[in-house]
N, C-alpha and C positions, 0 to 999 in steps of 0.2 A: 290487485297486487297483494301477494302474501306478505305477512308481517315478517316472517323468517326468510332471510335471503339464502338462496342455494348457490354454492360455488362450484363451477364447472371448469374443466380444462378445455383447451382448444380442441383436443382430440375427442372429448366427450361431445362437443358441439358439432364437430366435423362429420360424425356419423349420421346426422340429420340433414341429408343432402339430396333429397328427391322431392317430387311434387306432392307426395303423401305425407311427408315429414320434413319440413324445411326450417332450419334455424340459421340465424345470422348473428355475427358478433359486430357490434358497433360501440365504440368508446368503452370497451371492456365489459360490455353487458350483452347477455344472450337474449335473443328475441325469437319466439316461435311464430313465424310469418306464414305458416301453412294455409290458414284460412284467408289470408290476404293476397295469395298468389293471383287469383283470378281478378281481383279488384285493382291490382297495382297498375298505375297508368303506363308504366314502361314495359309491362308484360312480365309474365312469370320467368322468362329466360334470364332477365336481368337479375332477379333475386336468386335464382338457382345457380347462376354463375358466380355469385358472391359467397357461396357456402364453403366451409372448410378453411376459411382464412379470416383475417381481420378485415372486415368490409368498411371500416371507418372512412378511409380515403375515398372509396367508391361512393359512399353515402354523401360525404361532404362535397365532392366534385360536382354532383348534380345540383346542389343548391336547393335542398328541400325546404318547403314552406314551414312556417311555425305551426300550422295545423297538422302537417305531416309529422312534425316532431312531437306534437302533443299526442298523436295516435300511438306512438311507440310504447307508451305505458300500458296499453291494452295487450301488447304482445310480449311484454317482459317476462322472462322465466328465471333469471338469475344473473349473477356476476360471473365473469370468466377470469381465472387466475392468469394474470399477465406474465408470470414466469413460465407459463406453458406455451407462450408464443415463440416461434422460432426467432433466433437473433437476427438472421438474415432471411427476409421473405423469399420464398421460392417463386420463380417465374412460371406462370401457367399460361401458355399461349391460348389465344382466342380460338374457339371452335369454328372451323370453316369447312366449306364443302371440299370434298376430295378433289385433287388435281385431275383434270381430264385431259390427257395428252392428245386424244382424238377429238379435235374441235370440228370435224367435218359436219356433224349434225347441226352445230350452231351456225356454221358457215352456210349450209344449205338453207336454213331458215331465213337468214339475212338476205340471201339471194332471192328466195321466193317472195319475201316481203317487198322486194323491189320489182321483180318481174311480173308477178300476178297483177298488180294495179296497172302496170304498163301494158300488159296483154289485154286487159279489159278496156283500156283506153283505145288501143289499136283496133279492137273488135268494134267498139262503138263508132269509130271514125269510118271503118270499112262498111258497116251496115248503113250508116248515114250516106256514104258516097254511093253505094249500090242501090239504095232505095230512093235516091233523090229524084224528084220529078223535074224533068227538064221543062223549063218554061219556053214555049214556042212563041215567037213574036208574031203578031198578026200581020 
């Protein structure tokens, strides 16, 4: 950690928002977590989704261990000017798959998952019935 503290704005930190350059703001401090993305137990998507905003609540909600908190000093790059934070946080909806109004392919797959095993069972019973040796009584 450098002896001289660097002061950033939230906008300065927000430009570091991709897998090649990822910074987070936690408790008013900026952290460059780029080299930690692949090691993060929750996956890199979790960290990438927390860029460009104050991620303190996200960090605290997970309940990180004391060893995780100790690791933070390795990624510290400077402080963030709290006056640069928006007075009212903006809502960013979670990224999700696009709505698929045509569910026919999903329906077809579900039907096939039911019918194929049923057809195999019916075929096995038919083969057993047709190849059954009749026992003739003496």
